[in-house]
C-alpha positions as CSV (number, residue, x, y, z in Angstrom):
1,M,50.9,-36.7,-9.0
2,R,51.0,-38.4,-5.3
3,T,47.9,-36.4,-4.0
4,Y,46.2,-37.2,-7.2
5,V,46.4,-41.0,-6.9
6,A,45.8,-40.8,-3.3
7,T,42.8,-38.8,-3.5
8,D,41.3,-40.9,-6.5
9,A,41.8,-43.8,-4.6
10,I,40.2,-42.7,-1.1
11,F,37.0,-40.6,-2.5
12,G,36.3,-43.1,-5.8
13,V,36.8,-40.2,-8.1
14,G,37.5,-42.5,-10.9
15,H,34.5,-44.3,-10.9
16,I,32.4,-41.6,-10.3
17,W,33.6,-40.2,-13.6
18,R,33.4,-43.4,-15.1
19,R,29.6,-43.4,-14.3
20,I,29.0,-39.6,-15.6
21,R,30.5,-40.8,-18.9
22,A,28.1,-44.1,-18.9
23,A,25.0,-41.7,-17.9
24,N,24.9,-40.6,-21.7
25,L,24.3,-36.9,-20.3
26,P,24.4,-33.5,-22.2
27,I,27.9,-32.4,-22.6
28,A,26.8,-29.1,-20.2
29,L,25.4,-31.3,-17.3
30,S,28.3,-34.1,-17.6
31,D,30.9,-31.3,-17.3
32,R,29.2,-29.8,-14.4
33,L,29.4,-32.7,-12.7
34,T,33.3,-34.0,-13.4
35,L,34.2,-29.9,-12.8
36,D,32.3,-30.4,-9.4
37,T,34.5,-33.9,-8.5
38,R,37.4,-32.2,-9.8
39,R,37.1,-29.5,-6.9
40,L,37.1,-32.3,-4.4
41,I,40.2,-33.6,-6.0
42,D,42.2,-30.6,-5.6
43,R,40.8,-29.5,-2.3
44,A,41.5,-33.1,-0.8
45,G,45.0,-32.8,-2.4
46,R,45.7,-29.7,-0.4
47,W,44.8,-31.2,3.0
48,L,47.0,-34.4,2.3
49,L,50.1,-31.9,1.5
50,N,49.1,-29.6,4.6
51,Y,48.1,-32.3,7.3
52,R,50.2,-35.3,6.6
53,P,54.0,-36.4,6.4
54,Q,55.8,-35.7,3.5
55,P,56.5,-37.0,1.0
56,L,53.2,-38.7,1.0
57,A,53.0,-42.7,1.6
58,V,50.6,-43.0,-1.2
59,G,49.8,-46.4,-0.1
60,A,49.7,-45.5,3.8
61,E,47.1,-43.3,3.3
62,I,44.9,-44.9,0.8
63,N,45.1,-47.7,3.5
64,R,44.4,-45.0,6.1
65,F,41.7,-42.9,4.8
66,A,39.5,-45.1,1.9
67,A,37.6,-47.6,3.8
68,M,36.6,-44.9,6.6
69,V,35.5,-42.8,3.5
70,K,33.6,-45.6,2.1
71,A,31.7,-46.4,5.3
72,L,31.2,-43.0,6.3
73,T,29.7,-41.3,2.9
74,P,26.4,-43.1,3.2
75,R,25.7,-41.5,6.2
76,M,26.1,-37.8,5.4
77,S,22.3,-37.2,5.4
78,E,22.3,-38.1,8.9
79,W,24.9,-35.4,9.8
80,L,24.1,-32.5,7.4
81,R,22.0,-29.6,9.1
82,G,20.3,-26.6,8.2
83,D,21.4,-24.6,4.9
84,D,24.1,-27.4,3.9
85,K,21.8,-30.1,3.9
86,A,19.2,-27.8,1.9
87,I,21.9,-27.0,-0.7
88,V,22.8,-30.6,-1.2
89,E,19.0,-31.7,-1.3
90,K,18.7,-29.0,-3.9
91,T,21.4,-29.5,-6.0
92,A,20.9,-33.2,-6.1
93,A,17.5,-32.8,-7.3
94,E,18.7,-30.3,-9.7
95,F,20.8,-33.0,-11.0
96,A,18.4,-35.9,-11.3
97,S,15.8,-33.9,-12.7
98,Q,17.9,-33.6,-15.6
99,G,18.6,-37.3,-15.8
100,V,21.3,-38.0,-13.5
101,P,20.8,-41.2,-11.5
102,E,19.8,-40.6,-8.1
103,D,22.4,-41.8,-6.2
104,L,25.1,-40.4,-8.6
105,A,23.4,-37.1,-8.3
106,Y,23.6,-37.4,-4.4
107,R,27.1,-38.2,-4.6
108,V,28.2,-35.6,-6.6
109,S,26.2,-32.8,-4.7
110,T,28.0,-34.1,-1.5
111,G,31.7,-33.9,-2.9
112,L,32.8,-30.8,-0.8
113,Y,31.2,-31.9,2.5
114,R,32.8,-35.4,1.7
115,Y,36.1,-33.6,1.5
116,S,35.6,-32.6,5.3
117,L,35.9,-36.3,6.0
118,L,39.5,-36.4,5.7
119,D,39.8,-33.7,9.0
120,I,36.9,-36.0,10.5
121,I,38.6,-39.2,10.1
122,D,42.0,-37.4,11.7
123,I,40.4,-36.0,14.4
124,A,38.9,-39.2,15.3
125,D,42.2,-40.7,15.2
126,I,44.1,-38.2,17.3
127,A,41.4,-37.5,20.1
128,D,40.7,-41.3,20.0
129,I,36.7,-41.0,19.5
130,D,34.3,-42.5,17.1
131,A,34.5,-41.3,13.6
132,A,30.4,-41.0,13.4
133,E,30.6,-38.9,16.8
134,V,33.4,-36.4,15.2
135,A,31.2,-36.3,11.8
136,D,27.9,-35.2,13.9
137,T,30.0,-32.4,15.9
138,Y,31.7,-30.9,12.8
139,F,28.8,-30.7,10.7
140,A,27.0,-29.4,13.6
141,L,29.5,-27.2,13.7
142,M,29.5,-25.8,10.5
143,D,25.9,-25.5,10.6
144,R,26.0,-23.3,13.7
145,L,28.8,-21.1,12.4
146,G,27.6,-21.0,8.9
147,T,30.8,-21.7,7.6
148,D,29.2,-23.2,4.2
149,G,28.2,-19.4,3.2
150,L,31.3,-18.1,3.8
151,L,33.0,-20.9,1.6
152,T,30.7,-20.2,-0.9
153,A,31.2,-16.4,-1.0
154,V,35.2,-17.2,-1.0
155,S,34.6,-19.3,-4.3
156,Q,32.6,-16.6,-5.8
157,L,35.7,-13.9,-5.7
158,P,36.9,-12.6,-9.1
159,R,40.0,-14.6,-9.6
160,H,42.3,-11.5,-11.6
161,D,45.3,-12.9,-11.3
162,R,47.5,-15.6,-9.4
163,W,47.3,-13.5,-6.3
164,H,43.9,-13.2,-6.4
165,S,43.9,-16.9,-6.8
166,L,46.1,-17.7,-3.7
167,A,44.4,-15.3,-1.8
168,R,41.2,-17.1,-2.2
169,L,42.8,-20.2,-1.1
170,A,44.4,-18.8,2.0
171,I,40.8,-17.6,3.1
172,R,39.7,-21.0,2.5
173,D,41.9,-22.9,3.9
174,D,41.9,-20.6,7.4
175,I,38.3,-21.6,7.3
176,Y,38.8,-25.3,6.9
177,G,41.5,-25.2,9.5
178,A,39.5,-23.0,12.1
179,L,36.5,-25.6,11.7
180,R,39.2,-28.8,12.3
181,S,40.7,-26.9,15.6
182,L,37.2,-25.9,16.8
183,C,35.8,-29.6,16.5
184,F,38.8,-30.3,18.6
185,D,37.9,-27.8,21.3
186,V,34.3,-28.8,21.1
187,L,35.0,-32.5,21.7
188,A,37.3,-31.9,24.5
189,V,34.5,-30.0,26.6
190,G,31.9,-32.3,25.7
191,E,30.5,-35.4,27.9
192,P,29.9,-39.1,26.3
193,G,26.2,-39.3,25.5
194,E,25.7,-35.6,24.7
195,S,24.4,-34.5,21.5
196,S,26.6,-32.2,19.3
197,E,24.3,-29.3,19.5
198,Q,24.8,-30.1,23.9
199,K,28.7,-30.2,23.4
200,I,28.5,-27.1,21.4
201,A,26.2,-25.1,23.8
202,E,28.7,-26.1,26.7
203,W,32.1,-25.0,24.6
204,E,30.1,-21.7,23.9
205,H,29.5,-21.3,27.5
206,L,33.2,-22.4,28.3
207,S,34.6,-19.9,25.9
208,A,31.7,-17.2,26.3
209,S,33.7,-13.7,25.6
210,R,36.0,-15.1,22.8
211,V,33.2,-16.6,20.8
212,A,31.0,-13.6,21.9
213,R,33.3,-11.0,20.2
214,A,34.1,-13.0,17.2
215,R,30.0,-13.8,16.6
216,R,29.6,-10.0,16.7
217,T,32.3,-9.6,14.1
218,L,30.7,-12.0,11.7
219,D,27.1,-10.6,12.1
220,D,28.4,-7.6,11.5
221,I,30.0,-8.6,8.1
222,R,26.7,-10.8,7.4
223,A,24.4,-8.0,8.1
224,S,26.8,-5.4,5.7
225,G,26.3,-7.9,2.9
226,Q,30.1,-7.2,1.6
227,K,31.7,-10.4,0.5
228,D,35.0,-8.9,-0.6
229,L,38.4,-10.2,-0.3
230,A,39.0,-7.9,2.9
231,T,35.4,-8.9,4.5
232,L,36.2,-12.6,3.9
233,S,39.8,-12.4,5.2
234,V,38.4,-10.5,8.3
235,A,35.2,-13.4,8.8
236,A,38.0,-16.4,8.2
237,R,40.5,-14.4,11.1
238,Q,37.7,-14.4,13.5
239,I,36.2,-18.0,13.2
240,R,40.2,-18.6,14.0
241,R,39.8,-16.5,17.1
242,M,37.3,-18.7,18.5
243,T,39.9,-21.7,18.7
244,R,42.0,-22.8,21.4
245,T,43.8,-25.7,19.6
246,S,46.4,-25.4,16.7
247,G,44.2,-28.3,14.8
248,R,47.1,-29.6,13.1
249,G,48.1,-32.7,14.7
250,I,49.5,-35.2,12.4
251,S,49.1,-39.0,13.7
252,G,49.9,-42.2,12.2
């Protein structure tokens, strides 16, 4: 309950749902928009449980994240790249073509990318770096590593029973956790004024052997076309092996 109240306030989910209802959309479309937003609440709630002190101080977490999420959200289109940007634009256009107001269509389409703002804001606070710089680096890394494709494959895994569901959650948490740690690593080696791509290139150079080994395995997995539980578990582990930091810092 605490995490629901916090995530609702941080991401303005209640406002989004009210707009969906007010738009008088076909039931199937309204359900799709609502479900996509529900996924944001589920992932954000898990993040608050994993990375913030417990029991959750709801008011403090809202004060810490809500204003920053609101400020950063309009800039998502600046930071998303490659397939991530294309996926959001395609989904938003699909929603808009069915009568969803354009701003609402884009807001829902960026939902699972907005979820990453929690990590971005937390990293910025811990590393004492501007949140916009962290966001650009984070999404550049996501594009460079192709993590969204892996996360999509995880979401498409069968849900035969509770254990399969728990395995899916564990793989997803591993991928997001590794991305968080890698963002710390890249920011640590980058210089002020460098682009995110320059920071990533420098990090790859300094971590060449570790990155090369992991990338070879990831390339083999993608080439195989297999996206089952075993291969995705290996993929998540390979991304984690690129990291130097734990990425679990708790601040404030």
